[in-house]
C-alpha positions as CSV (number, residue, x, y, z in Angstrom):
1,M,-99.4,-14.6,110.9
2,T,-102.7,-16.2,111.4
3,T,-106.1,-14.4,110.7
4,T,-106.7,-14.3,114.4
5,L,-104.6,-13.9,117.6
6,G,-106.3,-14.6,120.8
7,R,-109.7,-12.9,120.6
8,Y,-108.5,-10.6,118.0
9,R,-109.2,-10.7,114.2
10,I,-106.2,-9.6,112.4
11,H,-107.1,-7.7,109.2
12,A,-103.8,-6.3,107.6
13,R,-100.4,-5.1,108.6
14,I,-100.1,-1.4,108.8
15,G,-96.6,-0.9,109.7
16,E,-93.4,-2.2,111.2
17,G,-90.6,-0.8,113.4
18,A,-87.1,-2.1,113.9
19,M,-88.2,-5.1,116.2
20,A,-92.1,-5.3,115.8
21,E,-94.8,-5.3,113.3
22,V,-98.2,-3.5,113.7
23,Y,-101.7,-4.9,112.5
24,R,-105.1,-3.6,112.1
25,A,-107.4,-5.7,114.2
26,H,-110.8,-5.9,115.6
27,D,-111.9,-6.8,119.3
28,P,-115.2,-8.5,118.8
29,E,-115.8,-8.4,122.7
30,I,-116.1,-4.6,122.8
31,D,-116.3,-4.1,118.9
32,R,-113.6,-1.9,118.6
33,T,-110.8,-1.6,115.8
34,V,-107.4,-1.7,117.7
35,A,-103.7,-1.8,116.4
36,I,-102.0,-5.1,117.4
37,K,-98.1,-5.0,117.9
38,T,-96.1,-8.0,117.9
39,L,-92.6,-8.9,117.7
40,K,-90.9,-9.9,114.4
41,P,-90.4,-13.6,114.1
42,D,-86.6,-13.3,114.2
43,Y,-86.8,-11.3,117.5
44,A,-89.7,-13.5,119.1
45,S,-87.5,-16.1,120.4
46,N,-85.0,-13.7,122.0
47,P,-85.7,-13.4,125.7
48,D,-84.0,-10.3,126.4
49,L,-86.0,-8.5,123.4
50,G,-89.0,-10.2,124.6
51,A,-88.7,-8.8,128.0
52,R,-87.9,-5.4,126.5
53,F,-91.0,-5.7,124.4
54,M,-93.3,-6.5,127.5
55,R,-91.4,-3.7,129.3
56,E,-93.0,-1.3,126.6
57,A,-96.5,-2.6,127.3
58,R,-96.0,-2.1,131.1
59,A,-94.7,1.3,130.9
60,A,-97.0,2.8,128.3
61,G,-100.1,0.8,129.9
62,A,-100.0,3.0,133.0
63,L,-100.2,6.2,131.1
64,S,-103.4,7.9,130.0
65,H,-102.9,11.3,128.2
66,A,-104.6,12.8,125.1
67,N,-101.3,12.7,123.2
68,I,-100.0,9.2,124.3
69,A,-101.3,6.2,122.2
70,T,-103.7,4.1,124.9
71,I,-102.5,0.6,125.5
72,Y,-105.7,-1.5,126.0
73,D,-104.3,-5.1,126.3
74,V,-101.0,-7.1,126.8
75,G,-101.1,-10.8,126.4
76,E,-99.7,-13.8,124.8
77,A,-101.4,-16.1,122.3
78,E,-100.2,-19.1,120.4
79,G,-96.6,-18.4,121.8
80,I,-96.9,-14.8,120.4
81,A,-96.7,-11.9,122.7
82,Y,-98.7,-8.8,121.6
83,I,-99.9,-5.3,122.8
84,A,-103.4,-4.0,121.7
85,M,-103.4,-0.5,121.5
86,E,-105.4,2.6,120.3
87,L,-105.5,2.7,116.5
88,V,-104.9,6.5,115.4
89,E,-106.1,7.3,111.9
90,G,-103.5,9.4,110.2
91,Q,-100.0,9.1,109.1
92,P,-96.5,9.0,111.0
93,L,-94.6,12.4,111.2
94,D,-91.9,11.2,109.0
95,T,-94.3,10.7,106.3
96,A,-95.6,14.2,106.6
97,L,-91.9,15.7,106.9
98,A,-91.2,14.1,103.6
99,Q,-93.5,16.8,102.0
100,G,-91.3,19.6,103.4
101,R,-91.0,21.9,106.4
102,M,-94.2,23.0,108.5
103,P,-95.2,26.4,109.3
104,Y,-94.1,27.7,112.6
105,E,-97.5,28.2,114.1
106,R,-98.2,24.3,113.5
107,V,-94.7,23.4,115.0
108,L,-95.6,25.4,118.0
109,E,-99.0,23.6,118.7
110,L,-97.7,20.0,117.8
111,G,-94.7,20.7,120.0
112,R,-96.6,21.9,122.8
113,Q,-98.9,18.5,122.7
114,L,-95.7,16.4,122.4
115,A,-94.1,18.2,125.4
116,S,-97.3,17.7,127.6
117,A,-97.3,14.0,126.8
118,L,-93.5,13.7,127.8
119,G,-94.1,15.9,130.8
120,Y,-97.0,13.7,131.9
121,A,-94.7,10.6,131.2
122,H,-92.0,11.9,133.1
123,R,-94.1,12.5,136.2
124,H,-95.0,8.8,136.3
125,G,-91.4,7.9,136.1
126,V,-91.3,7.0,132.4
127,V,-88.7,7.8,130.1
128,H,-89.3,7.1,126.4
129,R,-85.6,6.9,124.9
130,D,-86.6,6.7,121.5
131,I,-88.3,10.0,120.3
132,K,-88.4,10.0,116.5
133,P,-90.9,11.2,113.7
134,S,-91.8,7.4,113.0
135,N,-93.1,7.1,116.7
136,I,-95.2,10.2,116.3
137,L,-98.7,9.9,114.6
138,L,-100.4,12.8,113.2
139,S,-104.2,12.5,113.2
140,A,-106.2,12.6,109.8
141,D,-106.9,16.4,110.2
142,G,-103.0,17.2,111.0
143,K,-103.9,18.9,114.3
144,T,-103.3,16.4,116.9
145,V,-100.2,14.2,117.5
146,K,-100.0,11.0,119.4
147,L,-96.8,9.7,120.9
148,L,-96.4,6.0,120.8
149,D,-93.9,3.0,120.9
150,F,-92.4,3.1,124.4
151,G,-90.1,0.3,123.1
152,V,-87.1,1.5,125.0
153,A,-89.0,3.4,127.9
154,R,-88.4,2.2,131.5
155,V,-90.2,2.6,134.6
156,A,-88.0,4.4,137.2
157,S,-88.6,1.9,140.2
158,A,-85.8,1.5,142.5
159,E,-85.3,-2.1,141.1
160,A,-85.1,-0.8,137.5
161,E,-82.9,2.1,138.5
162,R,-80.5,-0.4,140.2
163,R,-80.4,-2.6,137.2
164,L,-80.7,-0.2,134.5
165,A,-78.9,3.0,136.3
166,H,-76.3,3.4,133.1
167,T,-76.6,2.4,129.5
168,Q,-74.1,-0.2,128.7
169,I,-70.9,1.4,126.9
170,G,-71.2,0.9,123.2
171,Q,-74.7,-0.2,123.5
172,M,-76.8,2.5,121.8
173,V,-80.3,2.5,122.7
174,G,-82.6,4.5,120.3
175,T,-82.6,5.7,116.7
176,P,-79.2,6.9,116.0
177,R,-80.0,10.2,114.3
178,Y,-82.4,11.3,117.2
179,M,-80.4,10.2,120.1
180,S,-79.1,12.5,122.9
181,P,-75.4,13.0,123.7
182,E,-75.9,11.0,126.7
183,Q,-77.0,8.1,124.6
184,A,-74.4,8.6,121.9
185,L,-71.6,8.6,124.5
186,G,-72.9,5.6,126.6
187,M,-73.8,7.9,129.7
188,P,-76.5,7.8,132.2
189,V,-79.8,8.6,130.6
190,D,-82.8,10.6,132.2
191,H,-85.9,12.4,131.2
192,R,-84.0,15.2,129.8
193,S,-82.6,12.6,126.9
194,D,-86.2,12.8,125.6
195,L,-86.2,16.5,125.5
196,F,-83.0,16.6,123.3
197,S,-84.5,13.9,120.9
198,L,-87.7,16.1,120.9
199,G,-85.5,19.1,120.0
200,V,-84.2,17.2,117.1
201,V,-87.6,16.5,115.9
202,L,-88.8,20.1,116.3
203,Y,-85.6,21.3,114.5
204,E,-86.6,19.1,111.4
205,M,-90.1,20.2,111.5
206,I,-89.2,23.9,111.2
207,T,-86.4,23.7,108.9
208,G,-87.4,20.5,106.8
209,K,-83.6,19.3,107.3
210,V,-82.3,16.7,109.9
211,A,-80.3,18.2,112.7
212,F,-77.6,15.8,112.3
213,P,-76.8,14.7,108.5
214,G,-74.2,12.2,109.1
215,T,-74.9,8.6,107.7
216,A,-72.0,6.7,109.5
217,L,-72.8,5.8,113.1
218,A,-69.5,7.1,114.4
219,T,-70.1,10.4,112.5
220,L,-73.5,10.8,113.9
221,A,-72.2,10.1,117.3
222,I,-69.6,12.8,116.9
223,Q,-72.2,15.3,115.6
224,I,-74.6,14.7,118.3
225,A,-71.9,15.0,121.2
226,Q,-69.9,17.8,119.9
227,E,-71.0,19.8,116.8
228,R,-73.8,22.3,116.9
229,V,-76.5,22.3,114.3
230,E,-77.0,24.7,111.2
231,P,-78.5,27.8,112.3
232,I,-82.4,27.6,112.0
233,D,-82.6,31.0,110.2
234,R,-80.5,29.6,107.4
235,S,-83.7,27.6,106.5
236,A,-86.4,28.9,108.3
237,A,-86.2,32.8,108.3
238,D,-89.8,33.0,109.3
239,C,-89.1,31.0,112.6
240,P,-89.9,33.5,115.5
241,P,-86.7,34.2,117.8
242,G,-88.6,32.6,120.8
243,L,-89.1,29.4,119.1
244,R,-85.6,29.3,117.8
245,F,-84.4,29.8,121.4
246,I,-86.6,26.9,122.5
247,I,-85.3,24.5,120.0
248,E,-81.7,25.6,120.8
249,K,-82.1,25.2,124.3
250,L,-83.4,21.6,123.8
251,L,-80.3,21.0,121.7
252,A,-77.9,21.9,124.5
253,K,-75.1,19.2,124.8
254,K,-75.3,19.2,128.7
255,P,-78.6,17.9,130.2
256,E,-78.8,20.6,132.9
257,Q,-78.7,23.3,130.2
258,R,-82.0,22.0,128.6
259,F,-85.4,22.6,130.1
260,A,-86.1,21.0,133.5
261,D,-88.9,18.8,132.2
262,G,-91.6,18.4,129.6
263,D,-93.9,20.5,131.5
264,A,-91.4,23.2,131.5
265,L,-91.1,22.9,127.7
266,A,-94.8,22.8,127.2
267,A,-95.3,26.1,129.2
268,A,-92.4,27.8,127.1
269,L,-94.2,26.7,123.7
270,S,-97.5,28.0,125.0
271,R,-96.1,31.4,126.1
272,E,-94.5,31.6,122.7
273,A,-97.7,30.7,120.8
274,G,-99.6,33.3,122.8
275,A,-97.1,35.9,122.0
276,Q,-97.4,35.1,118.3
277,Q,-101.2,35.6,118.4
278,D,-100.7,38.8,120.2
279,M,-98.6,40.3,117.4
280,V,-100.3,42.3,114.7
281,P,-99.0,41.3,111.3
282,G,-97.8,44.4,109.1
283,R,-97.2,46.9,111.9
284,R,-94.1,45.8,113.3
285,G,-92.2,48.6,111.5
286,L,-94.3,51.3,113.1
287,S,-93.0,52.9,116.2
288,L,-95.0,53.5,119.3
289,R,-95.1,57.2,118.5
290,T,-97.0,56.5,115.4
291,K,-99.0,53.4,116.4
292,L,-100.3,54.9,119.6
293,P,-101.8,58.2,118.1
294,L,-103.0,56.1,115.2
295,A,-104.8,53.6,117.2
296,L,-106.2,56.5,119.6
297,S,-107.3,58.4,116.3
298,L,-109.0,55.5,114.9
299,V,-111.1,54.8,118.0
300,T,-111.7,58.5,118.5
301,A,-112.9,58.9,114.8
302,A,-115.4,55.9,115.1
303,S,-116.9,57.4,118.4
304,L,-117.1,60.9,117.0
305,A,-118.7,59.5,113.7
306,F,-121.4,57.8,115.8
307,C,-122.0,60.9,118.0
308,F,-121.9,63.2,114.8
309,T,-124.4,61.3,113.0
310,T,-126.7,60.9,116.0
311,T,-126.7,64.5,117.1
312,L,-127.0,65.8,113.8
313,D,-130.1,63.7,113.3
314,R,-131.6,64.9,116.5
315,E,-130.8,68.5,115.7
316,R,-132.3,68.2,112.1
317,D,-135.5,66.6,113.6
318,T,-135.8,69.4,116.3
319,L,-135.2,72.1,113.6
320,E,-137.7,70.4,111.1
321,R,-140.3,70.2,113.8
322,L,-139.9,74.1,114.4
323,A,-140.1,74.8,110.7
324,I,-143.2,72.6,110.3
325,S,-144.7,74.3,113.6
326,A,-144.1,77.8,111.8
327,G,-145.2,76.8,108.4
328,S,-148.5,75.1,109.9
329,S,-149.4,78.3,111.4
330,T,-149.0,80.2,108.0
331,A,-151.0,77.4,106.2
332,S,-153.6,77.8,108.8
333,F,-153.9,81.5,108.6
334,V,-154.3,81.4,104.6
335,T,-157.1,78.5,104.8
336,S,-158.9,80.6,107.5
337,N,-159.0,83.5,105.2
338,A,-159.7,81.5,102.0
339,A,-162.6,79.7,103.9
340,V,-164.9,82.6,103.7
341,L,-164.5,83.4,100.4
342,A,-164.7,80.0,99.3
343,A,-167.9,79.4,101.1
344,D,-169.4,82.4,99.6
345,N,-168.8,81.3,96.0
346,A,-169.8,77.6,96.7
347,G,-173.4,78.8,97.1
348,L,-173.7,80.5,93.8
349,P,-174.2,79.4,90.3
350,P,-170.9,78.8,88.4
351,I,-171.6,81.9,86.2
352,E,-172.0,84.1,89.2
353,Q,-168.9,83.1,91.1
354,D,-166.2,85.6,91.5
355,W,-162.8,84.3,92.6
356,S,-160.9,87.7,92.0
357,A,-161.0,88.5,95.8
358,L,-159.4,85.1,96.5
359,Q,-156.7,85.5,93.9
360,A,-155.8,88.8,95.2
361,F,-155.5,87.3,98.6
362,A,-153.3,84.6,97.1
363,V,-151.0,87.0,95.3
364,T,-150.7,89.1,98.3
365,A,-149.9,86.0,100.5
366,A,-147.5,84.8,97.9
367,R,-145.3,88.1,98.5
368,D,-144.0,86.6,101.6
369,P,-140.3,85.7,101.2
370,E,-140.9,82.7,103.0
371,V,-143.7,81.2,100.4
372,R,-142.7,79.4,97.5
373,D,-146.0,78.3,95.8
374,L,-149.6,78.6,96.8
375,A,-152.8,77.0,95.2
376,I,-156.3,77.1,96.3
377,A,-158.7,74.8,94.9
378,D,-162.6,74.7,95.3
379,D,-164.6,71.8,96.4
380,H,-164.8,70.5,92.8
381,G,-160.9,70.3,92.4
382,I,-160.4,73.3,90.4
383,V,-157.8,75.8,91.1
384,R,-159.4,79.1,91.7
385,A,-156.4,81.2,93.0
386,A,-152.6,80.6,92.8
387,S,-149.1,82.2,92.9
388,D,-148.7,80.9,89.5
389,P,-151.6,82.4,87.3
390,T,-151.2,79.8,84.7
391,L,-152.7,77.2,87.2
392,I,-156.1,79.0,87.5
393,G,-158.9,77.1,86.2
394,K,-157.1,73.9,85.7
395,R,-157.7,70.8,87.8
396,Y,-155.8,70.6,91.0
397,R,-153.3,67.9,91.1
398,G,-151.5,67.2,94.4
399,A,-147.7,66.5,94.3
400,A,-147.0,62.7,94.2
401,G,-144.1,60.8,95.5
402,E,-142.8,63.5,97.9
403,P,-141.4,61.9,101.3
404,A,-143.6,62.7,104.4
405,M,-142.4,64.7,107.1
406,S,-143.6,65.0,110.9
407,G,-147.2,66.1,110.7
408,K,-150.4,65.2,108.9
409,G,-150.4,66.4,105.3
410,V,-146.9,67.5,105.3
411,T,-144.4,66.5,102.7
412,A,-140.8,67.5,101.7
413,A,-141.4,69.5,98.5
414,A,-139.5,68.7,95.4
415,D,-137.1,71.3,94.3
416,R,-138.5,72.8,90.9
417,G,-135.9,75.1,90.3
418,A,-137.3,77.6,92.9
419,G,-135.6,76.0,95.9
420,A,-136.6,73.0,98.2
421,G,-139.6,73.4,100.5
422,I,-142.0,72.0,102.8
423,R,-145.4,71.6,101.4
424,F,-148.6,71.9,103.6
425,V,-151.9,70.7,102.2
426,Q,-155.0,71.5,104.3
427,P,-158.5,71.3,103.7
428,I,-160.8,74.4,103.5
429,R,-163.6,73.8,106.1
430,Y,-166.3,76.4,107.4
431,A,-169.2,75.3,109.5
432,G,-168.2,71.7,109.2
433,V,-168.5,71.8,105.4
434,N,-165.5,71.0,103.0
435,F,-165.1,73.9,100.4
436,G,-161.8,73.0,98.8
437,T,-158.1,72.7,99.4
438,V,-155.0,74.9,100.2
439,D,-151.7,73.8,98.9
440,L,-148.9,75.8,100.3
441,V,-145.2,75.5,99.9
442,V,-143.1,77.6,102.2
443,R,-139.4,77.8,101.6
444,R,-136.8,75.7,103.8
445,T,-133.7,78.0,103.0
446,A,-133.5,79.1,106.6
447,L,-134.1,75.4,107.9
448,D,-131.2,74.3,105.6
449,A,-129.0,77.1,106.7
450,A,-129.6,76.3,110.4
451,I,-128.8,72.4,109.7
452,G,-125.8,73.6,107.9
453,S,-124.5,75.7,110.7
454,V,-125.1,72.8,113.2
455,R,-123.1,70.6,110.9
456,A,-120.3,73.0,110.7
457,S,-120.1,73.3,114.5
458,L,-120.1,69.6,115.1
459,L,-117.3,69.3,112.5
460,S,-115.5,71.8,114.1
461,L,-115.7,70.2,117.7
462,A,-114.7,66.9,116.0
463,G,-111.6,68.5,114.3
464,V,-110.5,69.9,117.7
465,V,-111.2,66.7,119.5
466,M,-109.1,64.5,116.8
467,L,-106.2,67.1,117.1
468,V,-106.2,67.0,120.9
469,V,-106.1,62.9,120.7
470,L,-103.4,63.0,118.1
471,L,-101.4,65.2,120.4
472,V,-102.0,63.2,123.5
473,G,-101.4,60.0,121.5
474,Y,-98.0,61.3,120.3
475,L,-96.8,62.4,123.7
476,S,-98.0,59.2,125.2
477,G,-96.1,57.2,122.5
478,A,-93.1,59.3,123.5
479,L,-93.4,58.5,127.3
480,V,-93.3,55.0,126.6
481,S,-90.6,54.8,123.7
482,R,-88.2,56.5,125.7
483,P,-87.7,54.0,128.4
484,L,-88.2,51.3,126.1
485,A,-85.2,52.7,124.1
486,R,-83.2,53.0,127.3
487,L,-84.1,49.5,128.4
488,R,-83.1,48.2,124.7
489,A,-79.8,49.9,124.9
490,A,-79.1,48.3,128.2
491,L,-80.0,45.0,126.8
492,E,-77.6,45.4,123.7
493,E,-74.8,46.6,125.8
494,A,-75.1,44.0,128.7
495,P,-73.6,41.2,127.0
496,K,-70.7,43.3,125.7
497,V,-69.7,44.3,129.3
498,G,-70.5,41.1,131.1
499,F,-73.6,42.7,132.6
500,A,-71.4,44.9,134.6
501,L,-74.0,47.7,134.2
502,R,-77.2,49.2,136.0
503,I,-80.0,51.2,134.8
504,S,-80.4,54.4,137.1
505,H,-83.8,55.7,137.6
506,R,-86.4,57.3,140.0
507,R,-89.4,55.8,138.3
508,R,-92.1,54.2,140.5
509,D,-94.4,53.0,137.6
510,E,-94.2,49.6,135.6
511,F,-90.9,50.7,133.9
512,G,-89.3,51.2,137.2
513,A,-90.3,47.6,138.1
514,V,-88.8,46.5,134.8
515,F,-85.6,48.5,135.5
516,N,-85.4,47.0,138.8
517,A,-85.7,43.4,137.3
518,F,-83.1,43.9,134.7
519,N,-80.6,45.4,137.7
520,A,-81.6,42.2,139.7
521,A,-80.9,39.9,136.7
522,A,-77.5,41.8,136.0
523,A,-76.5,41.5,139.7
524,A,-77.2,37.8,139.5
525,V,-75.4,37.1,136.4
526,E,-72.4,39.2,136.8
527,P,-70.6,37.1,139.4
528,Q,-71.2,34.1,137.3
529,L,-69.7,35.6,134.1
530,A,-66.8,36.6,136.2
531,G,-66.3,32.8,136.7
532,G,-66.5,32.1,132.9
533,D,-70.1,30.7,133.0
534,T,-71.2,31.4,129.4
535,H,-74.5,29.5,129.9
536,A,-75.4,31.9,132.6
537,A,-74.7,34.7,130.2
538,A,-77.2,33.1,127.5
539,Q,-79.7,32.6,130.3
540,A,-79.5,36.3,131.3
541,A,-79.7,37.4,127.8
542,T,-82.9,35.4,127.3
543,L,-84.4,36.8,130.5
544,A,-83.6,40.4,129.8
545,T,-85.1,39.9,126.3
546,R,-88.5,38.6,127.8
547,I,-88.5,41.6,130.2
548,A,-88.2,43.8,127.2
549,H,-90.8,42.1,125.3
550,R,-93.2,42.3,128.3
551,A,-92.6,46.0,128.7
552,A,-93.4,46.5,125.1
553,A,-96.5,44.7,125.4
């Protein structure tokens, strides 16, 4: 191989197939890195293979899909036919499968992309006929696939259908292990052959094993045409039943028993992926009678907690304002009575001052059960009267670090063994002159009792509401679980009696509609089962299962 091919500069070989080699190249005209595919020298001189190779380009070149490798250019240079196509950075699927099976979530997503690509190709009359892991490229992040190598694809034009309506007997087109039964038996091939091959690929992705393990061509042909694959759940117990059904349907020996086309398959995989997202891990073992009241209780508890906190805060604020208002009145009364005595002594020399009357007033005021502490200081900051006689004559020290409450000079007094209180600090003013300070602490016993009563009432109300919600949730769960149990019993019994049963009911709700759908399905399938159509039985069972899943959702 030369270092150039036409206008392309060849850098390195990056892969090869049965009849072609692939190179990394650069297109200088548009400054783009591409993949160049050319026939191997042994096949380049064969006109039939050359025509088949160019047919790949014409078939794939008409396709433009996110999951199909794009063909940029087709041509011949220096006697070598080539195809310039999109270069996908990543690895072939067979390389990834060498590391083991894939999680079913990834199989669902990658399978949906491949089904979408095939659906698009089939709508444009293109049948791939060689679906296999080596023809599927995974992107570098492993989240996207590209289908390539339409080397045995054909355009279903009238002329092509006339000349290639049947695969020649004994001529097997496609990789043997991934062939469809039609290909293995030399029968007519259409787009449903691609679906079977994709089913073989999906089987290998989910189980980590090849679907048909034979090594000889004759053995493979017999296995593909006649034998069933090993059950998926033996190798992939975590594979969802829906995905297992999809793969088994793709592997049906008769083409008419598979999906109608790639679009139908993509839709089925999308539905299954959506169903998996709706499932809540770890709660499958709980019945509706448990899950429904539990869910309602959690939502109700969260709502009640918010309402409880908000209401209690508002009630506490209201009650504190009332307590502050009452305490302010008491503090104002004490201040007004102390003002006259403080003013009289302020005009006298210290030796002539007499604070006994003020102390007597303080002792009397302190007898009020709502008063915890009282201290009256003169304009020099000396305590002249107090409920605690040991403070008299000492310098007044206001409490520090107490949280402020609503109102100027009002703080939440610390508990000093005599119970918490509310402190009121007011200046003694007389005739516009400041004669000292009154420091009054009133007890908050009644306030705390009122707040406790409100809290108890709210808790009692919340408890009653939770009990009602639990009861309603349990009864609601019972109302739902009973018809579901009835539907489940009918689904389990239907295959045993050939769907010769109906669900009698008088419901006019959603469950009534589900029962009617089951009855309609049974009525449609029963005559076919009487004629021995087992495939119809499988389809009916699948339909009934889907109905049950929708009802449960």
